[in-house]
C-alpha positions in Angstrom: 31.4 29.3 -12.5 28.8 29.7 -15.2 26.4 26.9 -16.0 26.9 24.9 -19.1 23.9 23.9 -21.2 23.9 20.3 -22.6 22.4 19.8 -26.0 21.9 16.3 -27.3 21.5 15.8 -31.0 23.2 12.5 -31.7 25.8 12.1 -29.1 26.6 14.0 -25.9 30.1 15.6 -25.7 31.3 15.6 -22.2 34.9 16.4 -23.0 34.4 20.1 -22.4 33.0 19.7 -18.9 35.4 20.2 -16.0 35.8 17.5 -13.3 33.1 18.8 -11.0 30.6 19.4 -13.8 31.1 15.8 -15.1 30.4 14.5 -11.5 27.2 16.6 -11.3 26.2 15.2 -14.7 26.5 11.7 -13.3 24.6 12.5 -10.2 21.9 14.3 -12.2 21.5 11.3 -14.5 21.1 9.0 -11.4 18.3 11.3 -10.1 16.5 11.4 -13.5 16.7 7.6 -13.8 15.3 7.2 -10.3 12.4 9.5 -11.1 11.7 7.7 -14.5 11.8 4.3 -12.8 9.3 5.5 -10.2 7.0 6.8 -12.9 7.3 3.6 -14.9 6.1 1.7 -11.9 3.1 4.1 -11.6 4.2 5.4 -8.2 3.5 8.9 -6.9 5.7 11.3 -5.0 5.2 9.5 -1.7 6.4 6.1 -3.1 2.8 4.9 -3.0 0.5 4.2 -5.9 -0.1 7.2 -8.2 -3.4 9.0 -8.4 -5.8 7.0 -10.6 -6.7 8.2 -14.1 -10.1 9.6 -14.9 -12.6 7.0 -15.9 -12.8 8.0 -19.6 -9.1 8.4 -20.0 -8.5 5.1 -18.4 -10.9 3.4 -20.8 -9.4 5.1 -23.8 -5.8 4.3 -22.7 -6.8 0.6 -22.1 -8.4 0.4 -25.6 -5.0 1.5 -27.0 -3.3 -1.3 -25.1 -1.3 0.9 -22.8 -2.9 -0.1 -19.5 -4.9 2.1 -17.1 -2.1 3.2 -14.8 -0.7 6.7 -14.5 2.8 6.1 -15.8 3.2 8.8 -18.4 3.7 6.3 -21.2 0.8 6.8 -23.7 3.3 7.8 -26.4 6.4 7.8 -24.1 7.5 11.2 -25.4 7.3 13.0 -22.1 9.4 10.5 -20.3 11.9 10.2 -23.2 12.4 14.0 -23.3 12.9 14.3 -19.5 16.7 14.6 -19.3 19.5 16.5 -17.6 19.7 19.8 -19.5 22.0 22.2 -17.5 25.0 21.3 -15.4 27.1 23.6 -13.2 29.6 22.7 -10.4 26.9 22.4 -7.7 23.6 21.9 -9.6 22.1 19.7 -12.3 18.8 20.7 -13.8 16.5 18.3 -15.7 13.6 19.3 -17.9 11.7 18.4 -21.1 13.3 19.5 -24.3 10.3 20.7 -26.4 7.9 23.4 -25.5 4.9 21.1 -26.1 6.3 18.5 -23.6 7.1 21.2 -21.1 3.5 22.4 -21.2 2.2 18.8 -20.9 4.6 18.2 -18.0 3.4 21.4 -16.2 -0.3 20.4 -16.6 0.4 16.8 -15.4 2.4 18.1 -12.5 -0.6 20.2 -11.4 -2.7 17.0 -11.3 -0.1 15.1 -9.3 3.5 16.2 -8.7 5.9 13.9 -10.7 8.9 16.1 -11.2 9.9 15.7 -7.6 12.2 13.3 -5.6 10.5 10.8 -3.4 12.2 9.4 -0.3 13.6 6.5 -2.4 14.8 8.8 -5.1 16.7 11.0 -2.6 18.3 7.9 -1.2 19.4 6.7 -4.6 20.9 10.2 -5.4 22.7 10.3 -2.0 24.1 6.8 -2.6 25.4 7.8 -6.0 27.0 10.9 -4.5 28.7 8.9 -1.9 30.0 6.5 -4.5 31.4 9.3 -6.6 33.0 10.9 -3.5 34.6 7.6 -2.5 36.0 7.1 -6.1 37.5 10.6 -6.0 38.6 10.7 -2.3 42.3 10.6 -3.1 42.0 13.5 -5.5 40.0 15.6 -3.0 42.6 15.0 -0.3 45.5 16.1 -2.6 43.6 19.1 -3.8 42.8 20.2 -0.2 46.5 19.7 0.8 47.7 21.8 -2.1 45.4 24.7 -1.0 42.9 24.3 -3.8 39.2 25.0 -3.7 37.3 22.9 -1.2 34.1 21.2 -2.3 
C-alpha cells in the first residue's frame, strides 16, 4: 500500500484513511506526544537530564524569561511543528513542517539527539499499541478466520 501524506491546514481529515492507517496515526501521535513530553521536561534521550545550554545562550534565554533548560521552547515553534506527517499501514513518520524548522531540528539533533525514542517513550508506544490491538481483537480474529490479510 502506498503511504498517505497528512496535511493539516485547519482540521485533519481522517475519513480517507483505511482502518490500519488510522490505527498507525493513533500510535504515531502517542509517540510524538511522548517525545514532546520528554522534551518539555528537559530530559535527554536516556531519560536523564538534557545536555546543559551554553553559558551565553542560557543567560540570554533566562533574560527572556524562558528558563535556562534545554526544552526547545524559546519560541515553541519547533515543538509545535513536530507532528505526524506520513502514515502507511505499518509506519508513521513525524517531522517538522517548515524548511526552517527542519534545519533547526537537524542542527539541534547534532548537539543532542532529541528526535529519538527513549526507553520510556518506547514503553508508552508499546502500551498504546497493545490497547489498540485489544480494542480491535474481535475484528482481527474475524478477519483471519475469513482468510483476509494477517497483520
